[in-house]
Kinemage of the C-alpha trace (Angstrom):
@kinemage 1
@onewidth
@group {chain A} dominant
@subgroup {mainchain}
@vectorlist {calphas} color= white
{ca gly a 1} P 101.106 274.029 198.736
{ca glu a 2} L 102.804 276.877 196.829
{ca phe a 3} L 104.489 277.333 193.632
{ca val a 4} L 108.170 277.878 193.361
{ca arg a 5} L 110.935 278.362 191.060
{ca glu a 6} L 113.708 276.044 191.838
{ca thr a 7} L 117.290 274.958 190.742
{ca leu a 8} L 117.962 270.904 190.899
{ca cys a 9} L 120.913 269.510 190.643
{ca leu a 10} L 121.956 265.808 190.152
{ca ser a 11} L 125.336 265.931 192.436
{ca asp a 12} L 126.142 267.889 195.231
{ca his a 13} L 126.512 271.977 194.187
{ca thr a 14} L 126.617 273.530 197.628
{ca asn a 15} L 129.650 275.742 197.559
{ca val a 16} L 129.406 276.196 193.599
{ca ala a 17} L 128.502 279.561 192.356
{ca asn a 18} L 125.616 279.991 189.565
{ca pro a 19} L 125.092 276.114 189.995
{ca glu a 20} L 122.170 277.311 187.536
{ca asn a 21} L 124.857 277.118 184.369
{ca ser a 22} L 126.150 273.146 185.283
{ca lys a 23} L 124.977 271.037 183.205
{ca ala a 24} L 124.458 268.678 186.045
{ca cys a 25} L 121.748 271.448 187.538
{ca val a 26} L 118.224 272.387 185.681
{ca gln a 27} L 116.046 275.392 186.614
{ca met a 28} L 112.501 273.966 186.834
{ca arg a 29} L 108.973 274.949 188.538
{ca val a 30} L 107.992 272.613 191.800
{ca ile a 31} L 105.098 272.523 194.328
{ca thr a 32} L 105.594 272.568 198.123
{ca ala a 33} L 103.797 271.452 200.279
{ca thr a 34} L 102.667 273.549 203.514
{ca glu a 35} L 99.954 271.181 204.785
{ca leu a 36} L 99.901 267.176 204.740
{ca thr a 37} L 96.989 265.364 205.926
{ca lys a 38} L 98.202 262.589 208.658
{ca glu a 39} L 96.638 259.776 206.514
{ca pro a 40} L 98.658 258.488 204.091
{ca phe a 41} L 101.691 260.896 204.709
{ca asn a 42} L 102.551 260.280 208.305
{ca thr a 43} L 103.573 256.779 207.462
{ca phe a 44} L 105.782 257.869 204.379
{ca glu a 45} L 109.605 258.211 205.173
{ca phe a 46} L 110.438 259.802 201.659
{ca asp a 47} L 110.752 263.510 201.361
{ca gly a 48} L 109.241 264.732 197.924
{ca val a 49} L 108.127 263.057 194.573
{ca leu a 50} L 110.105 263.265 191.241
{ca gly a 51} L 107.371 262.541 188.481
{ca leu a 52} L 108.970 261.314 185.329
{ca gly a 53} L 105.827 260.797 183.314
{ca leu a 54} L 105.374 262.132 179.954
{ca glu a 55} L 104.963 265.735 179.292
{ca ala a 56} L 101.284 265.735 178.721
{ca leu a 57} L 100.870 265.100 182.269
{ca thr a 58} L 102.430 268.362 183.502
{ca val a 59} L 100.443 270.821 184.623
{ca asp a 60} L 102.974 273.130 182.400
{ca pro a 61} L 106.271 271.859 180.574
{ca glu a 62} L 108.810 273.857 183.107
{ca phe a 63} L 107.218 271.420 185.984
{ca ser a 64} L 109.214 267.980 184.277
{ca phe a 65} L 112.012 267.535 185.506
{ca phe a 66} L 113.280 265.231 182.842
{ca gly a 67} L 111.672 267.351 180.375
{ca gln a 68} L 113.765 270.411 181.335
{ca leu a 69} L 116.706 268.514 181.638
{ca ser a 70} L 116.698 267.139 177.808
{ca lys a 71} L 115.800 270.891 176.603
{ca met a 72} L 118.175 272.213 178.602
{ca asn a 73} L 121.419 270.565 178.834
{ca his a 74} L 122.125 268.222 175.742
{ca leu a 75} L 122.228 265.172 177.277
{ca ala a 76} L 124.085 262.319 175.645
{ca gln a 77} L 121.057 260.541 175.020
{ca asp a 78} L 117.421 261.919 175.845
{ca arg a 79} L 116.766 258.819 178.241
{ca phe a 80} L 116.731 257.700 181.507
{ca gly a 81} L 117.322 254.378 182.762
{ca tyr a 82} L 115.985 252.556 185.776
{ca phe a 83} L 117.575 249.330 187.927
{ca leu a 84} L 115.456 247.931 191.124
{ca ser a 85} L 117.687 245.851 193.019
{ca arg a 86} L 116.493 242.673 194.610
{ca thr a 87} L 118.142 242.688 197.886
{ca asp a 88} L 118.580 245.852 200.588
{ca glu a 89} L 122.760 245.378 200.379
{ca val a 90} L 122.780 246.697 196.843
{ca ala a 91} L 121.400 250.048 196.045
{ca ser a 92} L 118.832 250.598 193.217
{ca glu a 93} L 119.648 252.792 190.884
{ca ile a 94} L 118.564 255.776 187.979
{ca ser a 95} L 120.601 257.138 185.100
{ca phe a 96} L 119.741 260.051 183.709
{ca gly a 97} L 121.255 260.852 179.858
{ca gly a 98} L 121.183 257.434 179.041
{ca his a 99} L 121.210 253.701 180.139
{ca asp a 100} L 123.423 251.350 182.502
{ca val a 101} L 124.741 248.499 180.313
{ca arg a 102} L 126.591 247.249 183.629
{ca arg a 103} L 122.515 246.236 184.861
{ca met a 104} L 121.778 244.645 182.006
{ca ala a 105} L 122.105 241.055 181.138
{ca ser a 106} L 120.513 240.906 178.027
{ca asp a 107} L 120.128 243.679 175.034
{ca leu a 108} L 117.313 246.645 175.422
{ca ala a 109} L 114.212 245.211 173.532
{ca trp a 110} L 112.101 248.206 172.642
{ca val a 111} L 108.256 248.812 172.685
{ca pro a 112} L 106.146 252.106 171.580
{ca val a 113} L 104.504 254.204 173.715
{ca his a 114} L 100.564 253.915 173.264
{ca lys a 115} L 98.737 256.912 173.190
{ca pro a 116} L 101.537 259.134 174.372
{ca glu a 117} L 99.296 262.127 174.202
{ca leu a 118} L 98.084 260.902 177.446
{ca gly a 119} L 101.365 261.235 179.153
{ca phe a 120} L 102.017 257.786 180.557
{ca trp a 121} L 104.597 255.289 179.839
{ca gln a 122} L 101.644 253.322 178.664
{ca leu a 123} L 102.617 250.027 176.302
{ca gln a 124} L 100.176 247.760 174.025
{ca val a 125} L 99.373 244.466 175.205
{ca lys a 126} L 98.880 242.134 172.674
{ca ser a 127} L 97.716 238.932 175.429
{ca val a 128} L 98.667 238.152 178.913
{ca ser a 129} L 98.780 234.277 179.635
{ca val a 130} L 99.736 231.908 182.399
{ca ala a 131} L 101.182 228.380 181.694
{ca gly a 132} L 99.606 228.267 178.189
{ca glu a 133} L 96.139 229.913 179.172
{ca ala a 134} L 95.163 233.392 177.542
{ca leu a 135} L 93.384 235.640 179.449
{ca pro a 136} L 90.188 236.051 177.099
{ca leu a 137} L 90.475 239.919 178.644
{ca cys a 138} L 93.129 240.589 176.139
{ca glu a 139} L 92.428 238.238 173.801
{ca asp a 140} L 91.698 241.076 170.871
{ca gly a 141} L 94.879 242.753 171.551
{ca asp a 142} L 93.122 245.837 173.054
{ca cys a 143} L 94.892 245.754 176.847
{ca ile a 144} L 97.146 248.624 177.942
{ca ala a 145} L 99.897 248.039 180.767
{ca ile a 146} L 101.688 251.249 182.126
{ca ala a 147} L 105.479 250.686 183.478
{ca asp a 148} L 105.367 252.207 186.818
{ca thr a 149} L 108.026 252.673 189.487
{ca gly a 150} L 105.530 253.722 192.002
{ca thr a 151} L 103.728 250.694 192.451
{ca ser a 152} L 104.844 248.048 194.625
{ca leu a 153} L 102.763 244.944 192.946
{ca ile a 154} L 101.496 244.098 189.170
{ca gly a 155} L 98.217 245.537 188.865
{ca ala a 156} L 95.646 243.728 187.038
{ca pro a 157} L 92.230 244.656 185.823
{ca arg a 158} L 89.445 243.719 188.383
{ca gln a 159} L 87.516 241.821 186.285
{ca ala a 160} L 90.545 239.396 185.558
{ca thr a 161} L 92.052 239.398 189.134
{ca gln a 162} L 89.832 236.208 190.210
{ca arg a 163} L 90.859 233.956 187.361
{ca leu a 164} L 94.440 235.102 187.405
{ca his a 165} L 94.619 234.532 191.200
{ca trp a 166} L 93.194 230.621 190.302
{ca leu a 167} L 95.898 229.799 187.936
{ca leu a 168} L 99.001 231.368 189.831
{ca ala a 169} L 97.991 229.464 193.051
{ca arg a 170} L 99.745 226.366 194.062
{ca lys a 171} L 98.875 223.825 196.723
{ca val a 172} L 102.364 223.450 198.692
{ca pro a 173} L 102.825 219.818 199.995
{ca asp a 174} L 103.701 218.095 203.578
{ca asp a 175} L 102.086 221.208 205.265
{ca pro a 176} L 105.278 223.150 206.326
{ca ser a 177} L 104.975 225.232 209.277
{ca glu a 178} L 107.177 227.873 207.073
{ca ile a 179} L 108.251 228.684 203.503
{ca asp a 180} L 108.662 231.218 201.567
{ca cys a 181} L 106.471 230.918 198.651
{ca arg a 182} L 108.760 232.930 196.475
{ca thr a 183} L 111.002 229.946 196.158
{ca phe a 184} L 108.186 227.498 195.477
{ca pro a 185} L 107.734 226.389 191.900
{ca gly a 186} L 104.749 227.947 189.794
{ca pro a 187} L 103.634 228.803 186.589
{ca asp a 188} L 104.966 231.897 184.592
{ca leu a 189} L 102.736 234.617 183.698
{ca ile a 190} L 103.655 236.003 180.579
{ca phe a 191} L 102.890 239.695 178.776
{ca glu a 192} L 102.908 239.757 175.008
{ca leu a 193} L 103.398 243.672 173.983
{ca ala a 194} L 103.660 245.161 170.925
{ca gly a 195} L 105.948 244.100 168.297
{ca gly a 196} L 106.175 240.540 169.900
{ca val a 197} L 108.454 241.655 172.871
{ca lys a 198} L 107.531 239.371 175.381
{ca ile a 199} L 107.744 239.938 179.357
{ca thr a 200} L 108.066 236.907 181.421
{ca val a 201} L 107.229 237.229 185.317
{ca gly a 202} L 107.938 234.274 187.224
{ca pro a 203} L 106.551 232.809 191.079
{ca glu a 204} L 109.869 234.771 192.546
{ca asp a 205} L 108.954 237.848 191.215
{ca tyr a 206} L 104.783 237.637 191.551
{ca ser a 207} L 104.032 235.616 194.819
{ca arg a 208} L 103.346 236.852 198.399
{ca ala a 209} L 106.259 235.654 200.433
{ca thr a 210} L 103.951 234.431 202.990
{ca ala a 211} L 101.287 231.433 202.337
{ca met a 212} L 97.784 230.605 203.449
{ca arg a 213} L 97.210 227.499 205.519
{ca val a 214} L 93.209 226.702 204.753
{ca val a 215} L 92.234 224.162 207.637
{ca gln a 216} L 88.974 221.941 207.312
{ca asn a 217} L 86.851 222.596 210.489
{ca lys a 218} L 84.912 219.544 209.902
{ca thr a 219} L 88.025 217.210 209.457
{ca gly a 220} L 90.408 219.150 210.854
{ca thr a 221} L 93.097 218.365 207.785
{ca ala a 222} L 95.051 221.711 206.536
{ca gln a 223} L 96.459 222.664 202.983
{ca val a 224} L 99.195 225.216 202.330
{ca ile a 225} L 97.983 227.518 199.686
{ca cys a 226} L 101.114 229.725 197.607
{ca arg a 227} L 99.153 232.824 195.976
{ca ala a 228} L 100.248 235.963 193.975
{ca ser a 229} L 100.014 239.194 195.020
{ca leu a 230} L 98.161 241.433 193.181
{ca leu a 231} L 96.370 244.763 192.657
{ca pro a 232} L 93.089 244.952 191.572
{ca val a 233} L 92.781 248.282 188.880
{ca asp a 234} L 89.759 249.995 188.476
{ca gly a 235} L 89.259 251.112 184.955
{ca asp a 236} L 88.445 254.737 184.424
{ca glu a 237} L 88.034 257.095 181.187
{ca val a 238} L 91.575 257.877 180.424
{ca leu a 239} L 93.064 254.539 180.940
{ca gly a 240} L 89.847 252.112 179.864
{ca pro a 241} L 88.691 249.092 181.497
{ca lys a 242} L 91.701 246.786 180.548
{ca ala a 243} L 94.759 248.240 182.093
{ca trp a 244} L 97.863 246.800 184.090
{ca ile a 245} L 100.417 248.226 185.743
{ca leu a 246} L 103.928 246.570 185.618
{ca gly a 247} L 105.025 247.647 188.828
{ca glu a 248} L 107.884 246.484 191.146
{ca pro a 249} L 107.980 242.664 190.576
{ca val a 250} L 107.955 243.253 186.754
{ca leu a 251} L 110.929 246.084 186.995
{ca arg a 252} L 113.190 244.087 189.619
{ca lys a 253} L 113.376 241.576 186.986
{ca tyr a 254} L 114.102 243.605 184.131
{ca tyr a 255} L 116.006 246.799 183.619
{ca thr a 256} L 113.600 249.490 181.676
{ca ala a 257} L 115.337 252.151 179.643
{ca tyr a 258} L 112.707 255.116 178.818
{ca asp a 259} L 113.394 257.088 175.431
{ca trp a 260} L 111.907 260.672 175.853
{ca lys a 261} L 112.253 261.783 172.282
{ca gln a 262} L 111.535 258.479 170.191
{ca gln a 263} L 108.291 257.799 173.134
{ca gln a 264} L 109.316 254.164 173.613
{ca val a 265} L 110.300 252.242 176.639
{ca gly a 266} L 113.227 249.432 176.432
{ca phe a 267} L 113.189 245.744 178.549
{ca ala a 268} L 116.137 243.984 179.064
{ca leu a 269} L 116.934 241.246 181.793
{ca ala a 270} L 118.339 242.913 184.653
{ca lys a 271} L 121.632 241.851 185.910
{ca gln a 272} L 122.306 241.902 189.437
{ca pro a 273} L 125.824 242.815 190.638
{ca pro a 274} L 127.229 241.213 193.829
{ca ser a 275} L 126.604 242.099 197.245
{ca pro a 276} L 129.639 243.396 199.288
{ca ala a 277} L 129.442 240.087 201.367
{ca glu a 278} L 129.968 238.452 197.533
{ca gly a 279} L 133.114 240.708 196.750
{ca gly a 280} L 130.939 243.588 195.752
{ca glu a 281} L 131.079 247.708 196.400
{ca ala a 282} L 129.470 248.862 199.697
{ca gly a 283} L 127.045 251.173 199.130
{ca ser a 284} L 126.211 254.486 200.705
{ca his a 285} L 121.947 254.131 200.987
{ca ala a 286} L 120.090 253.948 203.572
{ca val a 287} L 117.424 251.331 204.050
{ca ile a 288} L 114.237 252.212 205.485
{ca gly a 289} L 111.029 249.891 206.660
{ca ala a 290} L 112.819 246.666 205.955
{ca pro a 291} L 111.102 243.685 206.195
{ca pro a 292} L 111.648 240.607 208.604
{ca thr a 293} L 114.347 238.333 207.044
{ca glu a 294} L 112.978 235.180 208.745
{ca pro a 295} L 111.240 233.046 206.897
{ca pro a 296} L 107.028 233.815 206.944
{ca thr a 297} L 104.675 231.583 208.863
{ca pro a 298} L 101.446 230.858 206.895
{ca thr a 299} L 98.316 232.837 207.850
{ca val a 300} L 95.565 230.810 209.151
{ca val a 301} L 92.532 230.210 207.296
{ca val a 302} L 89.031 228.395 208.787
{ca val a 303} L 86.682 227.349 206.458
């Protein structure tokens, strides 16, 4: 790769003279890739990564897009807000310079960043529970969770995933041939964060869409089971052994705001706008790699 100095703009400045003087633009340093391995980059449809971690994660402050935006352009608020849509018909959004109240169904509840010197939007977790059962791993209040827009699942410490899968699994009666497990009832997964802020994730958020049909080889009887989709997280020297990741399932249910100066993360229930079919505005976004829309057929496991 190569290091370059670039002017990045939040709107089209193709025919604008001296775009570096615009408040919609920022001068910063970026790394351009000159060679990429086929795995995994050959499967990616996006053109690059815009890191929005805290300044401690950057090689140099000038590599931080939002840090430079905050420093140079006198934003109304040194915050950015993130909205993740539940459907492809409605575009997801990110706002710079504040949060978008149109995408919020409740007030923001703020949680301070834990150890901001590490550079992550990391929060202290007081407890994690399922259907009233607290996980022993976090009973001492020393678990942490990272709000991460780049992770598609909820990440759980590897030593807790087996018990968590057991607690979140549900038996489906009547052996259906098709079922979307995101619509089948199940217990809530609750994170209690610092300051008493509670994040509640339901089966519509954490479930795998596809069920599993377990067939007994001796009797031929079958049981359809709905399961959670979790990402095992291995601890390291920086994050420790009790790190969770609040990925897309959490960030789809909650609108999140990231306060750069106060070093805190705000959570509000997300308000999904109406789709074009429901009278909402038609978006100009493009959808890449959309999953199939038909109800998923359970995978079969013979035991």
